[in-house]
N, C-alpha and C positions, 0 to 999 in steps of 0.2 A: 540377570535379566530374565524376564518371564518369557517362556517359550510360547510360540503361536500354535494354536490348535489346528489340526487339519480339518477339513470339512467333515470327514468321517468321525473324527473324535468329538467335534462339536455336536454332530447329529446324535451320536451315542449318548452324550451327556444330556441332551435335551430329551431324548426318548426316555432315558432313565428317570429324569426329573418328572416327566409327565406320568409315567407309571407309578411313581411314588407320591403323586399328587402334590408336588412342590410348587410353591408360589414363585420362587426364584431358582434359577440354575446358575451357579457360579463355577466356572471351570477356566483354567486349570486350578489345582489346589493352591498354588501360590497366590492367586487372585483372592481366594477366600481369606487368606492371612491379611492381605491389604484391606479388605472390607472390614474385618474385625478390628484391625488397628485403627482404621478411620472411625469406626463406631465409638471407640473409647478415647482416642487421642487424635482428633481431627487436625489440630494445628501441626502436630509432628508429621502426620501423614502428608499434609499439604506441602510442607517443606521438603520432605523426601521426594515426593512426586515432581515437584518443581525442579529440584536439582537433577533428577533423572531425565526429565524432559529437556532441560537445557543441555545436558551432556549428549543426548541423542541428536538434538537439533544441530549441535556444533560438529558432529561427525557426519559430514556429507558423503553419501555413497558415490557421488560423481566427482571426478577430478576436475580441478580448475583448468581452464584453457591454458595452454603453454605459450601464450603470446601469439599464436597464429591468428590470422585474420579470419574471423568467423562471420563477418558481415556479408560475405559472398555466398554463404551457405543458404540455399533456398528453403531449408527447413527452419531457419532462424525466424522465430515469431516476430521479431522486431522489423523484419522486412515486409510483413504483410500489413496492408492498410485497410 
């Protein structure tokens, strides 16, 4: 999985790119590999990215409700009209 840049890392990459008069700044390095792969093998890259997105989407960071009644929760959006 690609790591997420901190704001400081992103800013440093952008400043470095501006100083070197770059048209594009692609960071982190792993993303450069994805861009190059897509340039030469777009269908393979599309398949890889689709499978990665599906695996991320299926891994929910929030646990399912354990059967408790959540309809009485005032923060439940379905209760707002």
